[in-house]
N, C-alpha and C positions, 0 to 999 in steps of 0.2 A: 490404482484407481481405474475405474472404467473410462475408456477413451472419450465417450461422449460427454463426460463431465468437463472436459477441457475445451470442447468445441465452442467457439464464439464467446469465450470468456471476456469480460470487460475489466475485471480486477481480480487480484488474488490476495487472500489474507492468510498468512502463515501464523498459526497460534501454537505456542508452547506453554508448558506449565513451569513457572519459575521455581517450583519446589521439586522438580524432577529433572536432573541433568540429562537423562536419556531422552526426554522429549525434546530438549534443545539440540542434542547431538544428532537426532533423527532429522532435523530440519534440512541438513545437506541432502539427504536422500529425497525428501519431498521437493526440494528445489530442482534437483536433477530430473526427477520425474516430470515436473511441470515443464522444464525446458525440453525434455524428450518428446513431449506432446506438442511441440511447436507453438507454445504460447508466445506471441510476439513480444519483443523486448520493450515496446512502448506501453504494454499493459501495466497499469500501476500495481505495485506489490507492496504490502506492508507486513511488518513483523509485530506480533502482539504477544507480550508476556502476560499471562493470566495468573490469577491467585496472588496478587501482590499484597493482599491483606494478611497473608500468612508469613509475616516478617521473620519469625524465628525459624522457619523451615526453608527459607530461600537457599537454593543451591546454584542458581544462575545469577551472578552479579550483573547489575545494569551495565557496567563497563564492558563486560564480555558480550552482552547482547547488542550493545551499541556498535562495537567493533564489527560484529558479524553483519549487522544491518548495513553499516557503511560499506563493507566489502561486497555486499550484494545489491547495492543501490536501492535500499528500502528504508522507509521511515520506521522508527521504533515507537511503539506505544506500550506502556506498562499499565495494567488495569486490574480491577477486580470486579466481577459481575455481582459479587456478594456485598461488598463494602460500599455504602452510599458515597463516601468521600472519594473513593477511587473509581466509581462507576461512571463518573462524568467522562472519563477517557473512552468509554465504550462509544458514546455518542460522537466524540471527536474523531474516532477512527473512520466512521462512516461519513461524517461531514467532510473530512479530508479527501476520502475517496470520491465523494460526490463532486467536490470542487475540481479534482484532477480529471475526472471523466467529463465534466462540463467543459473544462478547458480544452480537452482533446476534441470534443465534438465541435467546439468553436473553430478549432484549427482545421478540422476536416470538412466542415460544411459552411458555416456562416461567413468565415473570413476569406474564403477563396472566391475571388472575383474572376469570372470567366470573361475573356476578351476574345472575340472571334478572330481566329487566325494568329493570335499572339500568345496562346497558351494560358497559363493561370498565374495570378499574382496573389501572394499571401500577405495579408495585412494583420499584424498583431496589434491589439488595442489593450489599453489599461483602463482601470476604473476612473472616476471623476477626479480622484486625488493623485492620479498617476502611479498608483500602487497596485500590486497584485492583490486581488480580492480573496484569494484562497487563504484559509486560516493556518495552513501548514507550511 
C-alpha cells in the first residue's frame, strides 16, 4: 500500500473472507506491512471475518481466527454485511474502536494534570458504576 495511507492512522481494521483461506493467510503479510510503516503499537487493531452468512462455504474456523487474533493482540469480530442477523457486528466493530480511541484520547489529553516543576500526573477514572464503559 502507499506510504501515506499509514501516516497518522488512529486504528487499523484487518478484514478477511471466512470463505477463502487465502485471504486469511494473507493477513500475516498485511500485518507485517502495517508494522513496517511504523504504525505505533498502541493503535487499536481489530480482525474482522466477513461473509459469515455463507455457513456452508466457511474455510476459516472461528477457533483458528481467534487464535490468530489473540497472537496479534487484536479483537475478533465475525460478521456479514449482507445478513441482517449478523450485520449488528458491523456496528459493534466501529463502536468498539470509537471507545478505544476515546479512552486513548482521555489518557493523552484530559487525564494528564500538569504541575509546574513537578512533571505530569496521570489519573485514570472509571464510570459512575466503577466499571469500564467500553462495550468490548
